All heavy atoms as a GROMACS GRO file, in nm:
protein
  596
    1MET      N    1   1.491  -0.372  -3.607
    1MET     CA    2   1.428  -0.432  -3.491
    1MET      C    3   1.280  -0.452  -3.522
    1MET      O    4   1.213  -0.359  -3.567
    1MET     CB    5   1.447  -0.342  -3.370
    1MET     CG    6   1.385  -0.399  -3.245
    1MET     SD    7   1.403  -0.297  -3.097
    1MET     CE    8   1.571  -0.330  -3.054
    2PRO      N    9   1.224  -0.572  -3.495
    2PRO     CA   10   1.081  -0.595  -3.523
    2PRO      C   11   0.993  -0.513  -3.429
    2PRO      O   12   1.028  -0.486  -3.315
    2PRO     CB   13   1.062  -0.744  -3.499
    2PRO     CG   14   1.183  -0.790  -3.426
    2PRO     CD   15   1.291  -0.689  -3.447
    3GLU      N   16   0.879  -0.475  -3.482
    3GLU     CA   17   0.784  -0.396  -3.404
    3GLU      C   18   0.717  -0.483  -3.298
    3GLU      O   19   0.681  -0.598  -3.324
    3GLU     CB   20   0.678  -0.338  -3.499
    3GLU     CG   21   0.612  -0.215  -3.445
    3GLU     CD   22   0.523  -0.152  -3.550
    3GLU    OE1   23   0.574  -0.111  -3.654
    3GLU    OE2   24   0.402  -0.146  -3.522
    4GLU      N   25   0.701  -0.428  -3.179
    4GLU     CA   26   0.636  -0.501  -3.070
    4GLU      C   27   0.487  -0.518  -3.102
    4GLU      O   28   0.422  -0.422  -3.148
    4GLU     CB   29   0.648  -0.422  -2.939
    4GLU     CG   30   0.788  -0.415  -2.884
    4GLU     CD   31   0.828  -0.544  -2.815
    4GLU    OE1   32   0.743  -0.611  -2.756
    4GLU    OE2   33   0.948  -0.578  -2.822
    5PRO      N   34   0.429  -0.635  -3.077
    5PRO     CA   35   0.286  -0.651  -3.100
    5PRO      C   36   0.207  -0.569  -2.998
    5PRO      O   37   0.250  -0.549  -2.885
    5PRO     CB   38   0.262  -0.801  -3.080
    5PRO     CG   39   0.377  -0.850  -3.002
    5PRO     CD   40   0.492  -0.757  -3.031
    6VAL      N   41   0.093  -0.522  -3.041
    6VAL     CA   42   0.007  -0.441  -2.955
    6VAL      C   43  -0.098  -0.532  -2.892
    6VAL      O   44  -0.160  -0.613  -2.960
    6VAL     CB   45  -0.062  -0.330  -3.035
    6VAL    CG1   46  -0.159  -0.253  -2.948
    6VAL    CG2   47   0.043  -0.237  -3.094
    7LEU      N   48  -0.115  -0.520  -2.763
    7LEU     CA   49  -0.216  -0.597  -2.693
    7LEU      C   50  -0.336  -0.507  -2.668
    7LEU      O   51  -0.325  -0.403  -2.602
    7LEU     CB   52  -0.162  -0.649  -2.560
    7LEU     CG   53  -0.262  -0.722  -2.470
    7LEU    CD1   54  -0.310  -0.850  -2.536
    7LEU    CD2   55  -0.197  -0.751  -2.335
    8SER      N   56  -0.448  -0.544  -2.722
    8SER     CA   57  -0.572  -0.469  -2.700
    8SER      C   58  -0.655  -0.542  -2.596
    8SER      O   59  -0.681  -0.661  -2.609
    8SER     CB   60  -0.651  -0.456  -2.830
    8SER     OG   61  -0.578  -0.382  -2.924
    9VAL      N   62  -0.698  -0.469  -2.496
    9VAL     CA   63  -0.777  -0.527  -2.388
    9VAL      C   64  -0.904  -0.445  -2.372
    9VAL      O   65  -0.899  -0.322  -2.370
    9VAL     CB   66  -0.698  -0.527  -2.255
    9VAL    CG1   67  -0.784  -0.579  -2.141
    9VAL    CG2   68  -0.571  -0.608  -2.268
   10LEU      N   69  -1.015  -0.514  -2.360
   10LEU     CA   70  -1.143  -0.447  -2.337
   10LEU      C   71  -1.178  -0.461  -2.190
   10LEU      O   72  -1.180  -0.573  -2.138
   10LEU     CB   73  -1.254  -0.510  -2.422
   10LEU     CG   74  -1.395  -0.463  -2.388
   10LEU    CD1   75  -1.412  -0.317  -2.425
   10LEU    CD2   76  -1.496  -0.549  -2.457
   11ILE      N   77  -1.202  -0.349  -2.125
   11ILE     CA   78  -1.245  -0.351  -1.986
   11ILE      C   79  -1.389  -0.303  -1.984
   11ILE      O   80  -1.420  -0.191  -2.022
   11ILE     CB   81  -1.157  -0.260  -1.897
   11ILE    CG1   82  -1.012  -0.309  -1.902
   11ILE    CG2   83  -1.209  -0.261  -1.754
   11ILE    CD1   84  -0.914  -0.219  -1.832
   12LEU      N   85  -1.476  -0.391  -1.939
   12LEU     CA   86  -1.619  -0.360  -1.931
   12LEU      C   87  -1.663  -0.374  -1.788
   12LEU      O   88  -1.654  -0.482  -1.730
   12LEU     CB   89  -1.699  -0.455  -2.021
   12LEU     CG   90  -1.851  -0.448  -2.006
   12LEU    CD1   91  -1.903  -0.313  -2.050
   12LEU    CD2   92  -1.916  -0.560  -2.084
   13TRP      N   93  -1.709  -0.263  -1.730
   13TRP     CA   94  -1.764  -0.269  -1.596
   13TRP      C   95  -1.915  -0.272  -1.609
   13TRP      O   96  -1.977  -0.175  -1.654
   13TRP     CB   97  -1.719  -0.149  -1.513
   13TRP     CG   98  -1.582  -0.166  -1.457
   13TRP    CD1   99  -1.514  -0.282  -1.441
   13TRP    CD2  100  -1.497  -0.063  -1.407
   13TRP    NE1  101  -1.393  -0.258  -1.386
   13TRP    CE2  102  -1.379  -0.126  -1.364
   13TRP    CE3  103  -1.510   0.074  -1.396
   13TRP    CZ2  104  -1.274  -0.054  -1.309
   13TRP    CZ3  105  -1.404   0.145  -1.342
   13TRP    CH2  106  -1.289   0.081  -1.298
   14HIS      N  107  -1.972  -0.382  -1.572
   14HIS     CA  108  -2.117  -0.400  -1.580
   14HIS      C  109  -2.177  -0.364  -1.445
   14HIS      O  110  -2.152  -0.430  -1.345
   14HIS     CB  111  -2.150  -0.546  -1.616
   14HIS     CG  112  -2.296  -0.574  -1.617
   14HIS    ND1  113  -2.381  -0.520  -1.711
   14HIS    CD2  114  -2.372  -0.650  -1.535
   14HIS    CE1  115  -2.504  -0.563  -1.687
   14HIS    NE2  116  -2.500  -0.641  -1.581
   15GLN      N  117  -2.252  -0.257  -1.442
   15GLN     CA  118  -2.311  -0.208  -1.317
   15GLN      C  119  -2.452  -0.264  -1.302
   15GLN      O  120  -2.551  -0.196  -1.324
   15GLN     CB  121  -2.312  -0.055  -1.316
   15GLN     CG  122  -2.179   0.009  -1.342
   15GLN     CD  123  -2.075  -0.025  -1.238
   15GLN    OE1  124  -2.104  -0.064  -1.127
   15GLN    NE2  125  -1.948  -0.012  -1.275
   16HIS      N  126  -2.459  -0.390  -1.265
   16HIS     CA  127  -2.591  -0.450  -1.242
   16HIS      C  128  -2.647  -0.396  -1.111
   16HIS      O  129  -2.572  -0.355  -1.022
   16HIS     CB  130  -2.581  -0.602  -1.236
   16HIS     CG  131  -2.508  -0.652  -1.116
   16HIS    ND1  132  -2.370  -0.650  -1.106
   16HIS    CD2  133  -2.553  -0.703  -0.999
   16HIS    CE1  134  -2.334  -0.698  -0.990
   16HIS    NE2  135  -2.442  -0.730  -0.922
   17GLN      N  136  -2.776  -0.393  -1.100
   17GLN     CA  137  -2.835  -0.337  -0.980
   17GLN      C  138  -2.973  -0.395  -0.958
   17GLN      O  139  -3.061  -0.379  -1.042
   17GLN     CB  140  -2.846  -0.184  -0.994
   17GLN     CG  141  -2.896  -0.116  -0.871
   17GLN     CD  142  -2.798  -0.132  -0.756
   17GLN    OE1  143  -2.680  -0.105  -0.770
   17GLN    NE2  144  -2.846  -0.178  -0.644
   18PRO      N  145  -2.996  -0.461  -0.845
   18PRO     CA  146  -3.132  -0.506  -0.814
   18PRO      C  147  -3.223  -0.386  -0.794
   18PRO      O  148  -3.178  -0.275  -0.762
   18PRO     CB  149  -3.118  -0.583  -0.684
   18PRO     CG  150  -2.973  -0.606  -0.665
   18PRO     CD  151  -2.900  -0.501  -0.743
   19PHE      N  152  -3.349  -0.408  -0.812
   19PHE     CA  153  -3.447  -0.301  -0.791
   19PHE      C  154  -3.493  -0.308  -0.646
   19PHE      O  155  -3.554  -0.406  -0.604
   19PHE     CB  156  -3.564  -0.317  -0.888
   19PHE     CG  157  -3.641  -0.191  -0.907
   19PHE    CD1  158  -3.583  -0.080  -0.966
   19PHE    CD2  159  -3.772  -0.182  -0.866
   19PHE    CE1  160  -3.653   0.036  -0.984
   19PHE    CE2  161  -3.843  -0.065  -0.884
   19PHE     CZ  162  -3.784   0.043  -0.942
   20TYR      N  163  -3.462  -0.206  -0.568
   20TYR     CA  164  -3.489  -0.207  -0.424
   20TYR      C  165  -3.622  -0.142  -0.386
   20TYR      O  166  -3.649  -0.123  -0.269
   20TYR     CB  167  -3.376  -0.138  -0.348
   20TYR     CG  168  -3.249  -0.218  -0.345
   20TYR    CD1  169  -3.136  -0.174  -0.412
   20TYR    CD2  170  -3.242  -0.338  -0.276
   20TYR    CE1  171  -3.019  -0.248  -0.409
   20TYR    CE2  172  -3.125  -0.413  -0.273
   20TYR     CZ  173  -3.015  -0.367  -0.340
   20TYR     OH  174  -2.900  -0.440  -0.338
   21LYS      N  175  -3.701  -0.107  -0.482
   21LYS     CA  176  -3.828  -0.042  -0.451
   21LYS      C  177  -3.933  -0.148  -0.421
   21LYS      O  178  -3.955  -0.241  -0.498
   21LYS     CB  179  -3.872   0.044  -0.568
   21LYS     CG  180  -3.986   0.137  -0.536
   21LYS     CD  181  -4.010   0.230  -0.654
   21LYS     CE  182  -4.094   0.347  -0.614
   21LYS     NZ  183  -4.112   0.438  -0.726
   22ASP      N  184  -4.001  -0.130  -0.308
   22ASP     CA  185  -4.108  -0.221  -0.271
   22ASP      C  186  -4.233  -0.181  -0.350
   22ASP      O  187  -4.282  -0.069  -0.336
   22ASP     CB  188  -4.134  -0.210  -0.121
   22ASP     CG  189  -4.244  -0.302  -0.073
   22ASP    OD1  190  -4.323  -0.353  -0.155
   22ASP    OD2  191  -4.251  -0.323   0.050
   23PRO      N  192  -4.286  -0.271  -0.433
   23PRO     CA  193  -4.400  -0.234  -0.516
   23PRO      C  194  -4.528  -0.208  -0.436
   23PRO      O  195  -4.616  -0.136  -0.482
   23PRO     CB  196  -4.418  -0.355  -0.609
   23PRO     CG  197  -4.349  -0.467  -0.543
   23PRO     CD  198  -4.242  -0.407  -0.456
   24LEU      N  199  -4.538  -0.264  -0.316
   24LEU     CA  200  -4.659  -0.241  -0.236
   24LEU      C  201  -4.659  -0.105  -0.167
   24LEU      O  202  -4.759  -0.035  -0.166
   24LEU     CB  203  -4.674  -0.352  -0.131
   24LEU     CG  204  -4.692  -0.494  -0.188
   24LEU    CD1  205  -4.695  -0.596  -0.076
   24LEU    CD2  206  -4.818  -0.500  -0.272
   25SER      N  207  -4.544  -0.066  -0.110
   25SER     CA  208  -4.537   0.062  -0.040
   25SER      C  209  -4.488   0.175  -0.130
   25SER      O  210  -4.496   0.291  -0.092
   25SER     CB  211  -4.444   0.050   0.081
   25SER     OG  212  -4.311   0.032   0.037
   26ASN      N  213  -4.433   0.139  -0.248
   26ASN     CA  214  -4.376   0.237  -0.342
   26ASN      C  215  -4.260   0.314  -0.279
   26ASN      O  216  -4.235   0.428  -0.314
   26ASN     CB  217  -4.484   0.332  -0.393
   26ASN     CG  218  -4.445   0.394  -0.524
   26ASN    OD1  219  -4.374   0.332  -0.604
   26ASN    ND2  220  -4.490   0.514  -0.549
   27ARG      N  221  -4.191   0.248  -0.185
   27ARG     CA  222  -4.076   0.310  -0.118
   27ARG      C  223  -3.952   0.224  -0.141
   27ARG      O  224  -3.961   0.103  -0.154
   27ARG     CB  225  -4.101   0.318   0.033
   27ARG     CG  226  -4.211   0.414   0.069
   27ARG     CD  227  -4.238   0.418   0.217
   27ARG     NE  228  -4.113   0.437   0.290
   27ARG     CZ  229  -4.100   0.416   0.420
   27ARG    NH1  230  -4.201   0.377   0.492
   27ARG    NH2  231  -3.984   0.435   0.479
   28TYR      N  232  -3.839   0.290  -0.141
   28TYR     CA  233  -3.712   0.218  -0.151
   28TYR      C  234  -3.676   0.167  -0.012
   28TYR      O  235  -3.668   0.244   0.084
   28TYR     CB  236  -3.602   0.308  -0.207
   28TYR     CG  237  -3.623   0.339  -0.352
   28TYR    CD1  238  -3.677   0.460  -0.393
   28TYR    CD2  239  -3.589   0.246  -0.449
   28TYR    CE1  240  -3.698   0.487  -0.527
   28TYR    CE2  241  -3.610   0.271  -0.583
   28TYR     CZ  242  -3.664   0.392  -0.621
   28TYR     OH  243  -3.684   0.417  -0.754
   29GLU      N  244  -3.654   0.038  -0.002
   29GLU     CA  245  -3.628  -0.025   0.128
   29GLU      C  246  -3.483  -0.007   0.173
   29GLU      O  247  -3.456  -0.004   0.291
   29GLU     CB  248  -3.663  -0.174   0.120
   29GLU     CG  249  -3.810  -0.200   0.092
   29GLU     CD  250  -3.901  -0.145   0.200
   29GLU    OE1  251  -3.865  -0.152   0.319
   29GLU    OE2  252  -4.009  -0.093   0.165
   30LEU      N  253  -3.392  -0.002   0.080
   30LEU     CA  254  -3.250   0.008   0.115
   30LEU      C  255  -3.185   0.122   0.038
   30LEU      O  256  -3.220   0.147  -0.077
   30LEU     CB  257  -3.180  -0.124   0.084
   30LEU     CG  258  -3.232  -0.247   0.159
   30LEU    CD1  259  -3.173  -0.374   0.100
   30LEU    CD2  260  -3.201  -0.237   0.306
   31PRO      N  261  -3.087   0.189   0.097
   31PRO     CA  262  -3.022   0.303   0.030
   31PRO      C  263  -2.901   0.263  -0.054
   31PRO      O  264  -2.820   0.348  -0.087
   31PRO     CB  265  -2.978   0.389   0.149
   31PRO     CG  266  -2.941   0.287   0.254
   31PRO     CD  267  -3.044   0.176   0.236
   32TRP      N  268  -2.887   0.136  -0.089
   32TRP     CA  269  -2.764   0.089  -0.152
   32TRP      C  270  -2.732   0.159  -0.283
   32TRP      O  271  -2.617   0.186  -0.312
   32TRP     CB  272  -2.769  -0.062  -0.174
   32TRP     CG  273  -2.795  -0.137  -0.049
   32TRP    CD1  274  -2.897  -0.228  -0.030
   32TRP    CD2  275  -2.727  -0.129   0.075
   32TRP    NE1  276  -2.893  -0.276   0.098
   32TRP    CE2  277  -2.789  -0.216   0.165
   32TRP    CE3  278  -2.618  -0.056   0.120
   32TRP    CZ2  279  -2.747  -0.232   0.296
   32TRP    CZ3  280  -2.577  -0.072   0.251
   32TRP    CH2  281  -2.640  -0.159   0.336
   33VAL      N  282  -2.831   0.186  -0.363
   33VAL     CA  283  -2.803   0.244  -0.495
   33VAL      C  284  -2.735   0.379  -0.482
   33VAL      O  285  -2.630   0.402  -0.539
   33VAL     CB  286  -2.933   0.256  -0.577
   33VAL    CG1  287  -2.905   0.323  -0.709
   33VAL    CG2  288  -2.995   0.119  -0.599
   34ARG      N  289  -2.792   0.469  -0.406
   34ARG     CA  290  -2.731   0.602  -0.392
   34ARG      C  291  -2.601   0.596  -0.314
   34ARG      O  292  -2.509   0.670  -0.340
   34ARG     CB  293  -2.830   0.699  -0.329
   34ARG     CG  294  -2.941   0.731  -0.426
   34ARG     CD  295  -3.031   0.841  -0.374
   34ARG     NE  296  -3.138   0.860  -0.469
   34ARG     CZ  297  -3.143   0.960  -0.553
   34ARG    NH1  298  -3.049   1.050  -0.556
   34ARG    NH2  299  -3.245   0.971  -0.636
   35LEU      N  300  -2.593   0.506  -0.217
   35LEU     CA  301  -2.470   0.490  -0.141
   35LEU      C  302  -2.356   0.449  -0.233
   35LEU      O  303  -2.249   0.509  -0.233
   35LEU     CB  304  -2.489   0.386  -0.031
   35LEU     CG  305  -2.363   0.348   0.046
   35LEU    CD1  306  -2.317   0.463   0.133
   35LEU    CD2  307  -2.388   0.223   0.129
   36HIS      N  308  -2.377   0.347  -0.315
   36HIS     CA  309  -2.272   0.300  -0.405
   36HIS      C  310  -2.245   0.401  -0.517
   36HIS      O  311  -2.131   0.416  -0.560
   36HIS     CB  312  -2.308   0.165  -0.466
   36HIS     CG  313  -2.300   0.054  -0.367
   36HIS    ND1  314  -2.183   0.019  -0.303
   36HIS    CD2  315  -2.395  -0.030  -0.320
   36HIS    CE1  316  -2.207  -0.081  -0.221
   36HIS    NE2  317  -2.336  -0.113  -0.229
   37ALA      N  318  -2.348   0.469  -0.563
   37ALA     CA  319  -2.329   0.566  -0.670
   37ALA      C  320  -2.241   0.681  -0.624
   37ALA      O  321  -2.154   0.728  -0.699
   37ALA     CB  322  -2.463   0.620  -0.717
   38THR      N  323  -2.260   0.727  -0.503
   38THR     CA  324  -2.180   0.840  -0.454
   38THR      C  325  -2.042   0.795  -0.406
   38THR      O  326  -1.950   0.875  -0.402
   38THR     CB  327  -2.252   0.914  -0.340
   38THR    OG1  328  -2.281   0.821  -0.235
   38THR    CG2  329  -2.380   0.977  -0.389
   39LYS      N  330  -2.029   0.670  -0.371
   39LYS     CA  331  -1.902   0.621  -0.319
   39LYS      C  332  -1.826   0.545  -0.427
   39LYS      O  333  -1.729   0.594  -0.482
   39LYS     CB  334  -1.930   0.532  -0.198
   39LYS     CG  335  -1.807   0.488  -0.122
   39LYS     CD  336  -1.847   0.417   0.005
   39LYS     CE  337  -1.827   0.270   0.014
   39LYS     NZ  338  -1.772   0.188  -0.081
   40ASP      N  339  -1.870   0.427  -0.460
   40ASP     CA  340  -1.794   0.338  -0.547
   40ASP      C  341  -1.803   0.374  -0.695
   40ASP      O  342  -1.701   0.376  -0.764
   40ASP     CB  343  -1.841   0.193  -0.528
   40ASP     CG  344  -1.825   0.148  -0.385
   40ASP    OD1  345  -1.727   0.188  -0.321
   40ASP    OD2  346  -1.912   0.074  -0.336
   41TYR      N  347  -1.921   0.398  -0.745
   41TYR     CA  348  -1.935   0.422  -0.889
   41TYR      C  349  -1.863   0.551  -0.929
   41TYR      O  350  -1.796   0.557  -1.031
   41TYR     CB  351  -2.082   0.430  -0.930
   41TYR     CG  352  -2.160   0.302  -0.904
   41TYR    CD1  353  -2.298   0.305  -0.894
   41TYR    CD2  354  -2.097   0.180  -0.889
   41TYR    CE1  355  -2.370   0.189  -0.871
   41TYR    CE2  356  -2.168   0.064  -0.865
   41TYR     CZ  357  -2.305   0.069  -0.856
   41TYR     OH  358  -2.376  -0.044  -0.834
   42TYR      N  359  -1.876   0.654  -0.848
   42TYR     CA  360  -1.806   0.779  -0.878
   42TYR      C  361  -1.654   0.759  -0.873
   42TYR      O  362  -1.582   0.808  -0.959
   42TYR     CB  363  -1.847   0.889  -0.780
   42TYR     CG  364  -1.766   1.014  -0.800
   42TYR    CD1  365  -1.796   1.102  -0.903
   42TYR    CD2  366  -1.655   1.041  -0.720
   42TYR    CE1  367  -1.719   1.216  -0.925
   42TYR    CE2  368  -1.578   1.154  -0.741
   42TYR     CZ  369  -1.610   1.240  -0.843
   42TYR     OH  370  -1.533   1.351  -0.864
   43ASP      N  371  -1.606   0.685  -0.774
   43ASP     CA  372  -1.462   0.662  -0.760
   43ASP      C  373  -1.403   0.590  -0.881
   43ASP      O  374  -1.291   0.619  -0.922
   43ASP     CB  375  -1.432   0.580  -0.635
   43ASP     CG  376  -1.452   0.660  -0.507
   43ASP    OD1  377  -1.465   0.784  -0.515
   43ASP    OD2  378  -1.456   0.598  -0.399
   44MET      N  379  -1.478   0.497  -0.940
   44MET     CA  380  -1.428   0.425  -1.057
   44MET      C  381  -1.405   0.521  -1.174
   44MET      O  382  -1.304   0.511  -1.243
   44MET     CB  383  -1.525   0.314  -1.097
   44MET     CG  384  -1.524   0.199  -0.999
   44MET     SD  385  -1.616   0.057  -1.054
   44MET     CE  386  -1.781   0.116  -1.056
   45VAL      N  387  -1.496   0.612  -1.195
   45VAL     CA  388  -1.482   0.708  -1.304
   45VAL      C  389  -1.374   0.810  -1.270
   45VAL      O  390  -1.291   0.844  -1.356
   45VAL     CB  391  -1.616   0.778  -1.333
   45VAL    CG1  392  -1.600   0.885  -1.438
   45VAL    CG2  393  -1.720   0.675  -1.376
   46ALA      N  394  -1.370   0.858  -1.148
   46ALA     CA  395  -1.271   0.958  -1.108
   46ALA      C  396  -1.129   0.903  -1.118
   46ALA      O  397  -1.035   0.977  -1.148
   46ALA     CB  398  -1.299   1.005  -0.966
   47LEU      N  399  -1.113   0.773  -1.099
   47LEU     CA  400  -0.982   0.710  -1.108
   47LEU      C  401  -0.923   0.723  -1.249
   47LEU      O  402  -0.801   0.727  -1.266
   47LEU     CB  403  -0.993   0.563  -1.070
   47LEU     CG  404  -0.865   0.482  -1.063
   47LEU    CD1  405  -0.774   0.538  -0.954
   47LEU    CD2  406  -0.896   0.337  -1.037
   48LEU      N  407  -1.007   0.736  -1.348
   48LEU     CA  408  -0.960   0.747  -1.486
   48LEU      C  409  -0.879   0.875  -1.510
   48LEU      O  410  -0.800   0.880  -1.604
   48LEU     CB  411  -1.077   0.741  -1.583
   48LEU     CG  412  -1.149   0.606  -1.588
   48LEU    CD1  413  -1.271   0.616  -1.678
   48LEU    CD2  414  -1.055   0.497  -1.634
   49GLU      N  415  -0.899   0.976  -1.428
   49GLU     CA  416  -0.820   1.100  -1.444
   49GLU      C  417  -0.671   1.072  -1.428
   49GLU      O  418  -0.589   1.138  -1.490
   49GLU     CB  419  -0.866   1.205  -1.344
   49GLU     CG  420  -1.001   1.263  -1.378
   49GLU     CD  421  -1.044   1.370  -1.279
   49GLU    OE1  422  -0.993   1.374  -1.166
   49GLU    OE2  423  -1.129   1.451  -1.318
   50GLU      N  424  -0.637   0.974  -1.347
   50GLU     CA  425  -0.496   0.940  -1.324
   50GLU      C  426  -0.436   0.862  -1.442
   50GLU      O  427  -0.314   0.854  -1.454
   50GLU     CB  428  -0.482   0.856  -1.197
   50GLU     CG  429  -0.519   0.931  -1.071
   50GLU     CD  430  -0.504   0.844  -0.949
   50GLU    OE1  431  -0.404   0.769  -0.940
   50GLU    OE2  432  -0.593   0.851  -0.863
   51PHE      N  433  -0.521   0.803  -1.525
   51PHE     CA  434  -0.475   0.719  -1.635
   51PHE      C  435  -0.546   0.760  -1.764
   51PHE      O  436  -0.635   0.689  -1.812
   51PHE     CB  437  -0.500   0.571  -1.604
   51PHE     CG  438  -0.439   0.528  -1.473
   51PHE    CD1  439  -0.515   0.525  -1.358
   51PHE    CD2  440  -0.306   0.491  -1.467
   51PHE    CE1  441  -0.459   0.485  -1.237
   51PHE    CE2  442  -0.249   0.451  -1.346
   51PHE     CZ  443  -0.326   0.449  -1.232
   52PRO      N  444  -0.512   0.873  -1.822
   52PRO     CA  445  -0.587   0.926  -1.936
   52PRO      C  446  -0.582   0.841  -2.063
   52PRO      O  447  -0.667   0.855  -2.149
   52PRO     CB  448  -0.524   1.064  -1.960
   52PRO     CG  449  -0.390   1.056  -1.897
   52PRO     CD  450  -0.401   0.959  -1.784
   53LYS      N  451  -0.486   0.750  -2.074
   53LYS     CA  452  -0.478   0.668  -2.195
   53LYS      C  453  -0.565   0.542  -2.187
   53LYS      O  454  -0.585   0.475  -2.287
   53LYS     CB  455  -0.333   0.627  -2.222
   53LYS     CG  456  -0.247   0.744  -2.262
   53LYS     CD  457  -0.109   0.699  -2.300
   53LYS     CE  458  -0.027   0.819  -2.345
   53LYS     NZ  459   0.106   0.778  -2.389
   54ILE      N  460  -0.616   0.513  -2.070
   54ILE     CA  461  -0.701   0.395  -2.055
   54ILE      C  462  -0.843   0.429  -2.099
   54ILE      O  463  -0.897   0.533  -2.064
   54ILE     CB  464  -0.700   0.345  -1.910
   54ILE    CG1  465  -0.564   0.289  -1.876
   54ILE    CG2  466  -0.809   0.241  -1.888
   54ILE    CD1  467  -0.552   0.237  -1.736
   55ARG      N  468  -0.900   0.340  -2.177
   55ARG     CA  469  -1.038   0.355  -2.223
   55ARG      C  470  -1.121   0.244  -2.162
   55ARG      O  471  -1.084   0.127  -2.167
   55ARG     CB  472  -1.046   0.346  -2.376
   55ARG     CG  473  -0.962   0.450  -2.448
   55ARG     CD  474  -1.022   0.588  -2.426
   55ARG     NE  475  -0.948   0.688  -2.502
   55ARG     CZ  476  -0.874   0.781  -2.447
   55ARG    NH1  477  -0.861   0.787  -2.317
   55ARG    NH2  478  -0.812   0.869  -2.521
   56LEU      N  479  -1.232   0.281  -2.102
   56LEU     CA  480  -1.320   0.183  -2.037
   56LEU      C  481  -1.461   0.197  -2.090
   56LEU      O  482  -1.499   0.300  -2.143
   56LEU     CB  483  -1.322   0.206  -1.886
   56LEU     CG  484  -1.193   0.187  -1.812
   56LEU    CD1  485  -1.210   0.224  -1.666
   56LEU    CD2  486  -1.145   0.044  -1.822
   57ASN      N  487  -1.536   0.094  -2.067
   57ASN     CA  488  -1.677   0.094  -2.104
   57ASN      C  489  -1.758   0.058  -1.980
   57ASN      O  490  -1.731  -0.042  -1.915
   57ASN     CB  491  -1.702  -0.008  -2.216
   57ASN     CG  492  -1.839   0.005  -2.275
   57ASN    OD1  493  -1.916   0.089  -2.234
   57ASN    ND2  494  -1.867  -0.078  -2.372
   58PHE      N  495  -1.856   0.141  -1.948
   58PHE     CA  496  -1.944   0.115  -1.836
   58PHE      C  497  -2.081   0.078  -1.890
   58PHE      O  498  -2.138   0.150  -1.972
   58PHE     CB  499  -1.959   0.240  -1.748
   58PHE     CG  500  -1.833   0.275  -1.673
   58PHE    CD1  501  -1.740   0.360  -1.729
   58PHE    CD2  502  -1.809   0.222  -1.548
   58PHE    CE1  503  -1.625   0.393  -1.662
   58PHE    CE2  504  -1.692   0.254  -1.480
   58PHE     CZ  505  -1.601   0.339  -1.536
   59ASN      N  506  -2.133  -0.033  -1.844
   59ASN     CA  507  -2.267  -0.076  -1.882
   59ASN      C  508  -2.359  -0.047  -1.764
   59ASN      O  509  -2.350  -0.111  -1.660
   59ASN     CB  510  -2.266  -0.226  -1.915
   59ASN     CG  511  -2.401  -0.275  -1.959
   59ASN    OD1  512  -2.475  -0.204  -2.023
   59ASN    ND2  513  -2.432  -0.398  -1.922
   60LEU      N  514  -2.445   0.053  -1.779
   60LEU     CA  515  -2.537   0.092  -1.672
   60LEU      C  516  -2.674   0.036  -1.704
   60LEU      O  517  -2.735   0.072  -1.804
   60LEU     CB  518  -2.543   0.244  -1.661
   60LEU     CG  519  -2.409   0.314  -1.642
   60LEU    CD1  520  -2.426   0.464  -1.642
   60LEU    CD2  521  -2.339   0.266  -1.517
   61VAL      N  522  -2.724  -0.051  -1.618
   61VAL     CA  523  -2.852  -0.116  -1.644
   61VAL      C  524  -2.967  -0.021  -1.609
   61VAL      O  525  -2.952   0.070  -1.527
   61VAL     CB  526  -2.864  -0.248  -1.566
   61VAL    CG1  527  -2.758  -0.346  -1.610
   61VAL    CG2  528  -2.857  -0.226  -1.417
   62PRO      N  529  -3.083  -0.039  -1.674
   62PRO     CA  530  -3.197   0.050  -1.649
   62PRO      C  531  -3.239   0.058  -1.502
   62PRO      O  532  -3.276   0.165  -1.454
   62PRO     CB  533  -3.308  -0.010  -1.734
   62PRO     CG  534  -3.237  -0.080  -1.845
   62PRO     CD  535  -3.111  -0.134  -1.782
   63SER      N  536  -3.233  -0.053  -1.428
   63SER     CA  537  -3.274  -0.048  -1.287
   63SER      C  538  -3.183   0.042  -1.205
   63SER      O  539  -3.228   0.106  -1.110
   63SER     CB  540  -3.278  -0.188  -1.227
   63SER     OG  541  -3.152  -0.249  -1.232
   64LEU      N  542  -3.057   0.052  -1.242
   64LEU     CA  543  -2.965   0.143  -1.174
   64LEU      C  544  -3.000   0.287  -1.206
   64LEU      O  545  -3.014   0.371  -1.117
   64LEU     CB  546  -2.820   0.113  -1.214
   64LEU     CG  547  -2.715   0.213  -1.168
   64LEU    CD1  548  -2.707   0.217  -1.016
   64LEU    CD2  549  -2.581   0.182  -1.227
   65LEU      N  550  -3.015   0.318  -1.333
   65LEU     CA  551  -3.045   0.455  -1.374
   65LEU      C  552  -3.178   0.504  -1.319
   65LEU      O  553  -3.190   0.619  -1.276
   65LEU     CB  554  -3.043   0.465  -1.526
   65LEU     CG  555  -2.909   0.435  -1.592
   65LEU    CD1  556  -2.922   0.438  -1.743
   65LEU    CD2  557  -2.802   0.530  -1.543
   66GLN      N  558  -3.276   0.418  -1.317
   66GLN     CA  559  -3.408   0.458  -1.265
   66GLN      C  560  -3.401   0.491  -1.117
   66GLN      O  561  -3.464   0.585  -1.070
   66GLN     CB  562  -3.509   0.347  -1.289
   66GLN     CG  563  -3.649   0.386  -1.247
   66GLN     CD  564  -3.750   0.278  -1.281
   66GLN    OE1  565  -3.718   0.176  -1.338
   66GLN    NE2  566  -3.873   0.302  -1.243
   67GLN      N  567  -3.322   0.417  -1.041
   67GLN     CA  568  -3.313   0.441  -0.898
   67GLN      C  569  -3.225   0.562  -0.864
   67GLN      O  570  -3.233   0.616  -0.756
   67GLN     CB  571  -3.261   0.316  -0.827
   67GLN     CG  572  -3.362   0.201  -0.835
   67GLN     CD  573  -3.312   0.076  -0.769
   67GLN    OE1  574  -3.324   0.062  -0.647
   67GLN    NE2  575  -3.254  -0.014  -0.848
   68LEU      N  576  -3.141   0.603  -0.957
   68LEU     CA  577  -3.057   0.721  -0.935
   68LEU      C  578  -3.128   0.850  -0.969
   68LEU      O  579  -3.091   0.957  -0.920
   68LEU     CB  580  -2.928   0.711  -1.016
   68LEU     CG  581  -2.828   0.608  -0.969
   68LEU    CD1  582  -2.711   0.603  -1.064
   68LEU    CD2  583  -2.781   0.638  -0.828
   69SER      N  584  -3.228   0.844  -1.055
   69SER     CA  585  -3.297   0.966  -1.096
   69SER      C  586  -3.384   1.017  -0.982
   69SER      O  587  -3.436   0.938  -0.904
   69SER     CB  588  -3.380   0.941  -1.221
   69SER     OG  589  -3.482   0.848  -1.193
   70PRO      N  590  -3.398   1.148  -0.972
   70PRO     CA  591  -3.474   1.206  -0.860
   70PRO      C  592  -3.622   1.175  -0.865
   70PRO      O  593  -3.682   1.139  -0.953
   70PRO     CB  594  -3.452   1.355  -0.873
   70PRO     CG  595  -3.388   1.379  -1.004
   70PRO     CD  596  -3.343   1.248  -1.058
   0.00000   0.00000   0.00000
C-alpha cells in the first residue's frame, strides 16, 4: 500500500496591537491590551493543551509586549 502524503501546515497568529498610550498625558486611554491579553490571548495558548500535537507560532509585536509589561 502506498504511503499517505503528509500535509504540513503553518499556523501563524500575528498579535498586532495599536499603541494606546497618549503621548501628551502619558496615560493609556483604553484597557484593550490587558483585556485581550487576559481573555483572548491567554485562551488561544491554553487551547493548545487539548491538542498537544499541534504546533503554532505566535508573533508578538513590540507595541503589545510594551503595553503588557508593568
